[in-house]
N, C-alpha and C positions, 0 to 999 in steps of 0.2 A: 266125880264123873265116873262114867260107865267105863272100866278097863280098856273095853275095846276101841271106845271112843278116842281115848287119851292114847293109845297108840295111833290112830289114824288120823290124829290133830296134826301132826308137823306135815303128814302127806298133804291133807287138805289145805294148809296154809303154801305150802309150795306149789299147787294147783293154782290158788289164788293169786300168789303173786306171779306166777308164769302169765296168767290171763289178762292181768294188770298190765305186765310188761309187755304183752303182746297185743294189747289194745293201743298203748303208746305208742308202739313200734308201726301198727298199722296206719295211725294218724299222722306220724311224722314221715313215713315212706309216700304218703301221697300229697302231691303238689296240683292245688287248682289252678285252672286256667280260665278266667272269666271271658265269657263270650260277648262280643258288643252287642248291644241291645237285649241282653237276657237276663238284666235283672230282675225281671218279673217271672220268670221261669219261662222253660221252653218243652216243645214236644220234640225231644231228641229219639231217632230211631233207627239210624244207620250211619257206619262211619267206616272210612277204610284210608290206607297208607298208601299214597301214589308213589311208586318208586321211581318212577321217569322224572318227577319234580321234586322227590324228596319231601314231601309235605304230607301230612294228616288233610285228607278233605272230608269236611263236616257239613253236610246240609242242615242248616240252623234253625229247622222248625218255622216258627212264627215271627221271625224276625225278618225272613225276606230274604235271606241272604245266603252264600255259600261261604262258609270261613275254610281257610287255607292256613295250617299250623306249623311253623317250623320245630321238628322235633329237639333242636340243640337250643334255640333261644325261647321258646314257648311263644313268638311273637306270634300276632293273628292277624292275617289280612283278608278283609272280607271283598267278596265280589256280589253286586247287588243289580239291579236292573230287571230284577223277578216280580210276579204278581204280588200286589199288596195283601197279606194274609189277613185271615181273620182270625183274632184269639178264641182259644175254645178250652174247656176246661173237661171235654170228652175225650174217648179213646181215639178218635180219628179227628184229626185238625189239619188248619191250612199249611202252607208254606212248603218248602224244600224238605222232604225227609228221607230221600235216597239217592245216593250217588256210586258210580261206578266209572272206571277211565281208562284209556287207551293211550298210544303214542301223542302228546301234547293234546289230549282233549278230554273233557270231562263230560261224562253224560249226567244229569239230575232231572229227577222229577218233582213236579210241583202238583200238589193236591188242592190248591187254591183254583188255579185256570185249569188243571187236567191237562198239562203239557208237558212234554219230554223237552229239555232245553240242551242244547250241545254249547259247551265253552270252551274258549281256547286257554289252556292252562298256564301259556306262557304270557300273552298278552293280559289274559283274566277279563276277557271280554265275552259277551254271547253271542256266538256267531250264526245261530239257528235255533229254530223251534216247531214243535208240530203238535197238533191237538192228539190227545188220548182217547181210547174209546171208552174208559171207564177211570175209577179214581185209584191211583197206583201205589203199590205198596214197595217192590223191590226193581231195581233197574239194573241189568247186568251187560256187559260188553261181551258179543261172541266174536274175538278177533277173526278167527280162522274163516268166517263166513262174511264179516264186515257188517254184522247186524247187531241190533240192540233188542233185547228181551225186556219187557215189562209185566210184571205180576198185576194182575188185575182182581182182588180178592172176590168184590161183589159180582163180578162178571163171571166168576169161576174160570178164570184164562189167563194165557200169558199173552200179550200182544208182541208182535214181531216186527221190526222196521230194519229194512235195508238202507244202507249207509251210500250215499254219493262219493264218488272220488273225492280224495282231499283236494281242498281249494280255500279260498278267503271265507266262504260262505257255506258250511257243509249243509246238506240235506238230508233228513231222516223220512223215509217213505215207509207208509205202511205196507208191511207183506203178508202177513197172514196173523192168523189167531190159533193158539194151540188150546182145545177146549178141554175142562175136565169136570168131571160130576159133583165138585166140591172144591170151597176154596183152597188155594195152594200157600204154603207158607216158605219163604224162605226160597233163593235160587242159587245155587253154585254150578259154574262152568267149569268141564273137564277136557280142555282142548287136546289133551294127550289121547283120549279114547274116543273123543268127537262124541261127548254127551253132556247133558245138563242134569242135575239132580234137585227136586224139590219135595216138600214134605205134604202130605194129606193124613193126618191123624195117625194111626199106627204104621202108617207104610211111608217108604220113600220111593217115589217114582223117577224111572230112569227115562230120558226125553234123547231122541237121536238128533244130533243137531242138524243133518242133513235133510233126513225126511220130515223132521218135526212131528215126530209122531211117539205119543208114549210107548215104549216096548217093555218095559220090566216094571213090576210092582215088589220092592224087597220089605218084608217085614222089618221093622227098626226097633221094636221092643219096647217104644213108647206107648202111653196112652193117648200123648198128644205131642206129636214132634212139633219142634219149633226151629231153633237156627241150624245151618250147616257150614263146616268149614272143610277144606278138601285138601290133603298133603298128596299134591299130583305126582310128584317123583315116587311116592311107594305105594300108589293107588289106596289110600286109607281116607275113606269118608267120616269123618265126625259128626254125628246127629246128637244135637240137643231135644232132649224131652222136658216139656214146660212143667212137668211134675217133681222134676229134681234128680236127674239121670243123665248121662253121658255115654252114647256106643259108639263103637267103631266097627264100620262094614267095610269087607274087602271088596273093593269096586272091579279088582282085576278077575275076582271069583265070585258072581253071581251074589255080590252082596251078602257074603257069608259074616255072619256076626263072628268078631274075633275077641272084645273084651266090652267091658262097660264098668262104670264108676258113680258112685253117687255126686250128687253134684246140688248147688244150692237152689233152692225152688224158684220158678218163675223164670227159667232160662229163655233166652231170646235169641239176639244175635251174639255170635260166638267167633274165635278167633284162633288160627293157628300161626306160629311163627316157624318157617323152615329154617331160620338160623339156629334155633335153639331146639328145635324139634319139641316146642312145647304148646300146650293146648290151654286157652283162657276162655272161662266158662263164668260168665257173670250172672249172678241171680239177683234181679231187681227187688223182689220181695223180700229176701234174706238181706240185701245190702251186702253182699261179699262177691268175690272172686275166687274160684278154686283155680289152681295152677295144675296142670298134670301132665306128665311126659310120655310122650308116644315112641314105643321103641319100634325096632325095625321089624318084630315080629305081630307088631299090631296090638301091643298091651298097654293100655292107659293107666298109669299110676299117680294118684295123687300125691305131690310134694310139696303143697303150701296152700294156706288159705288166706285172705286179706279182706277185712272190713272194709268197706266203700261208702257207700250212701243209698238209703233208701229209693228205690225206683231206677238205679243204675244199671240198666238191663243191656246194654251194647257194648260191644269192646272192640278194638282193633290192635295190633302189634305193628310196630315200626322194623326197619332193619337195624337197629342201633341198642337191641334190647330194651326199648321203652313199649310200655302198655297204655293204653288211652280207654279210659271209660266216659260213658255219656252220664251226667248229673243233669238231667234237664231241669230237675225241679228248681236247682240252685242257679241255672243259667250256665252252666260251666262243661268242662271236662276235666277228668281227674288223670293224672300221669303217675306213674311209678314205674322203677328201672328193675326188670327181674335180672337179679344178678347168678341165678344157678348157671 
């Protein structure tokens, strides 16, 4: 044997053992939670943790239902009554694909019948719906204005709905359209600064909540920007690049770039935990999630990486240190505890 290789052999062996141990740790760290009706695989695209009811809210794609998951027991409660979805193997499919919430209310969009639905999160009943102008992608609640904003990529717009006063049957009325020159990706609402953020290729657009006008275009350093996550308290905006990068923009200082890290390829929906000050970057193509720490000076530092599942491209964090990833191909979500 080459003397140099002889010297390197113990090091290579240790590296191999370390990788094997890490793979085993990754597998044991993940807890699969099967979804009702998900045995044939699902198109999962968005999820969030509702702090009001203490549940993970998951639009369950082609099952035609909204799933609520208890982070402690992993019990899944389904809400149905939506349009019967069509199964599809393409990138765009029917069913519920996005959701967001307010006090006692969940807003969800359905690609099957192109409607915005309003759900009472306590009674778990549909209490209102209204038609959309186009195929929906993201839905977000704008609490200060009592509005719901829905991105409609094919129409190159955000459709705005105003909400009636709380009652037994809420109503959402079409109020405006925010037009753009190209499709918009992701949507984050910054109540503190009265803005919304969305991505368009290499730019992150800033929209004034009151005027509903695009007021700034911030270069984000991406070839193609995808997901967004907001640290509202410190005015840090996390921008995910589909090509495998995550950047921090200073929302309080004209979107000034503060730091960036490499991340798994094919990033989409990302998440931020204010309790841990951690950012979670799920790469669908890589089948891995990167955990990064966000410091007070806007520095993003990689602290861990966990192998997940191919296609697991959306992630959410609860308030107990739990992290949830969509594994649509297997008709389930994956859970792990962030112990750092």
